[in-house]
VOBA-1610 file (N, C-alpha, C; in pm, whole numbers, padded with zeros to 5 digits, always signed):
BEGIN
Met+00084-00118+00000Met+00000+00000+00000Met+00089+00124+00000Val+00053+00224-00073Val+00128+00349-00084Val+00069+00451+00012Ala+00157+00521+00086Ala+00111+00623+00181Ala+00050+00741+00106Asp-00051+00799+00166Asp-00113+00919+00110Asp-00012+01032+00114Ser+00021+01087-00001Ser+00124+01191-00009Ser+00083+01321+00060Arg-00043+01334+00094Arg-00090+01454+00162Arg-00081+01441+00314Ser-00042+01324+00362Ser-00037+01305+00507Ser+00077+01385+00569Ala+00063+01420+00695Ala+00164+01501+00766Ala+00296+01425+00777Arg+00291+01292+00798Arg+00413+01214+00812Arg+00497+01218+00685Val+00434+01201+00571Val+00506+01203+00444Val+00559+01344+00417Ala+00480+01444+00445Ala+00523+01582+00420Ala+00643+01619+00506Ser+00649+01568+00629Ser+00760+01605+00716Ser+00891+01538+00675Thr+00884+01424+00607Thr+01006+01355+00566Thr+01054+01400+00429Ala+00969+01464+00354Ala+01008+01510+00221Ala+01087+01639+00234Gly+01197+01649+00160Gly+01278+01771+00161Gly+01297+01822+00021Arg+01350+01940+00010Arg+01378+01997-00121Arg+01500+01928-00180Leu+01487+01886-00302Leu+01602+01829-00371Leu+01697+01941-00409Asn+01824+01917-00393Asn+01927+02013-00430Asn+01911+02146-00356Ala+01870+02140-00232Ala+01853+02263-00153Ala+01988+02329-00129Pro+01996+02461-00138Pro+02122+02530-00111Pro+02167+02510+00033Arg+02299+02499+00052Arg+02358+02486+00185Arg+02463+02594+00203Pro+02472+02654+00322Pro+02576+02754+00347Pro+02714+02692+00326Val+02808+02773+00276Val+02944+02726+00250Val+03042+02837+00285Leu+03162+02798+00326Leu+03267+02893+00358Leu+03344+02925+00229Val+03341+03051+00188Val+03410+03093+00066Val+03499+03212+00098Glu+03624+03204+00052Glu+03714+03319+00056Glu+03724+03370-00087Ala+03690+03495-00107Ala+03684+03551-00241Ala+03785+03664-00257Ser+03823+03689-00381Ser+03912+03800-00412Ser+03833+03931-00403Phe+03903+04041-00422Phe+03841+04174-00413Phe+03724+04188-00510Asp+03734+04125-00628Asp+03626+04136-00728Asp+03516+04031-00709Gly+03521+03954-00599Gly+03414+03861-00567Gly+03428+03721-00622Val+03540+03690-00688Val+03561+03557-00745Val+03617+03465-00636Pro+03557+03347-00616Pro+03605+03256-00512Pro+03749+03212-00534Lys+03828+03214-00426Lys+03966+03166-00428Lys+03980+03037-00347Arg+03894+03021-00245Arg+03895+02901-00162Arg+03749+02869-00124Val+03718+02739-00124Val+03585+02692-00085Val+03606+02584+00021Asn+03551+02607+00139Asn+03572+02516+00252Asn+03721+02483+00269Arg+03802+02586+00261Arg+03948+02580+00280Arg+04023+02506+00169Gln+03956+02472+00061Gln+04023+02412-00055Gln+04042+02520-00161Gly+04160+02522-00220Gly+04187+02619-00324Gly+04106+02593-00450Val+04076+02700-00521Val+04005+02690-00649Val+04110+02680-00759Ala+04104+02572-00838Ala+04198+02552-00948Ala+04151+02623-01074Val+04020+02613-01104Val+03965+02670-01227Val+03824+02722-01202Val+03796+02841-01254Val+03659+02891-01259Val+03609+02854-01399Arg+03521+02754-01407Arg+03474+02707-01538Arg+03371+02799-01599Glu+03287+02856-01516Glu+03180+02941-01568Glu+03131+03032-01457Glu+03077+03145-01497Glu+03017+03240-01403Glu+02891+03296-01468Trp+02784+03310-01388Trp+02662+03369-01440Trp+02585+03434-01326Arg+02491+03517-01364Arg+02413+03593-01265Arg+02265+03567-01287Val+02192+03554-01178Val+02047+03538-01182Val+01985+03651-01102Val+01905+03732-01168Val+01828+03838-01102Val+01683+03816-01146Asp+01598+03784-01048Asp+01460+03748-01080Asp+01370+03788-00964Arg+01244+03788-00989Arg+01141+03819-00889Arg+01166+03952-00818Trp+01226+04048-00888Trp+01255+04178-00830Trp+01129+04255-00794Trp+01018+04216-00849Trp+00892+04283-00824Trp+00819+04226-00703Thr+00875+04123-00639Thr+00809+04059-00526Thr+00879+04098-00395Glu+00826+04045-00285Glu+00888+04068-00154Glu+01007+03976-00132Glu+01029+03878-00221Glu+01141+03785-00210Glu+01221+03784-00340Pro+01292+03892-00370Pro+01369+03896-00493Pro+01488+03799-00489Val+01535+03758-00606Val+01651+03670-00618Val+01761+03748-00688Asp+01877+03754-00624Asp+01995+03820-00680Asp+02115+03734-00645Arg+02160+03651-00741Arg+02266+03554-00714Arg+02374+03562-00822Arg+02497+03548-00779Arg+02612+03539-00868Arg+02672+03399-00851Tyr+02657+03317-00954Tyr+02698+03176-00950Tyr+02838+03157-01008Phe+02906+03053-00956Phe+03037+03013-01006Phe+03041+02860-01015Asp+03080+02808-01130Asp+03103+02665-01150Asp+03254+02646-01139Leu+03299+02571-01038Leu+03440+02565-01002Leu+03496+02423-01008Val+03627+02414-01028Val+03703+02293-01005Val+03799+02325-00892Leu+03790+02248-00783Leu+03878+02271-00669Leu+04011+02200-00692Glu+04112+02235-00613Glu+04244+02175-00628Glu+04243+02023-00611Ser+04145+01972-00537Ser+04132+01827-00517Ser+04072+01757-00639Gly+04024+01836-00737Gly+03956+01780-00854Gly+03806+01778-00839Gln+03757+01807-00720Gln+03614+01809-00693Gln+03548+01925-00766Leu+03428+01902-00820Leu+03350+02008-00883Leu+03261+02072-00779Ala+03239+02202-00790Ala+03154+02273-00695Ala+03082+02386-00767Val+02957+02406-00730Val+02881+02522-00775Val+02847+02602-00650Val+02892+02726-00646Val+02865+02814-00533Val+02802+02943-00585Tyr+02729+03010-00498Tyr+02675+03141-00536Tyr+02674+03232-00415Arg+02684+03360-00447Arg+02675+03465-00346Arg+02536+03524-00358Asp+02459+03518-00249Asp+02325+03574-00246Asp+02337+03722-00219Gly+02297+03803-00316Gly+02308+03948-00305Gly+02217+04009-00201Glu+02106+03943-00171Glu+02014+03993-00070Glu+02064+03960+00071Leu+02108+03836+00090Leu+02153+03792+00223Leu+02300+03821+00250Lys+02377+03850+00143Lys+02523+03874+00154Lys+02594+03752+00213Arg+02552+03632+00166Arg+02610+03506+00213Arg+02636+03414+00096Trp+02727+03318+00117Trp+02762+03217+00017Trp+02687+03087+00042Phe+02647+03020-00068Phe+02580+02892-00062Phe+02637+02801-00170Thr+02615+02670-00154Thr+02654+02573-00254Thr+02532+02490-00293Gln+02532+02444-00418Gln+02431+02354-00468Gln+02500+02251-00555Lys+02443+02132-00564Lys+02499+02032-00652Lys+02482+02077-00796Ala+02582+02047-00877Ala+02579+02086-01019Ala+02481+02000-01097
//
């Protein structure tokens, strides 16, 4: 039997997929990440900006970076312009 997806128990266990998580980023003067969680950045593969919902009470202003860390690990981080904080999301 499949649980009713509207039940409180199912709703409490469900989470957002790929939810942003706070991350420690050291950036250069121009805002480009140099270290992520104390690992050096080897390559900035791509950079882009998302500005959306500016007409609402919850605007989105993010500067994203697709990175390769010195360990070879891939990372996507962004600086939230509203919160003035760094976050990471899976690529």
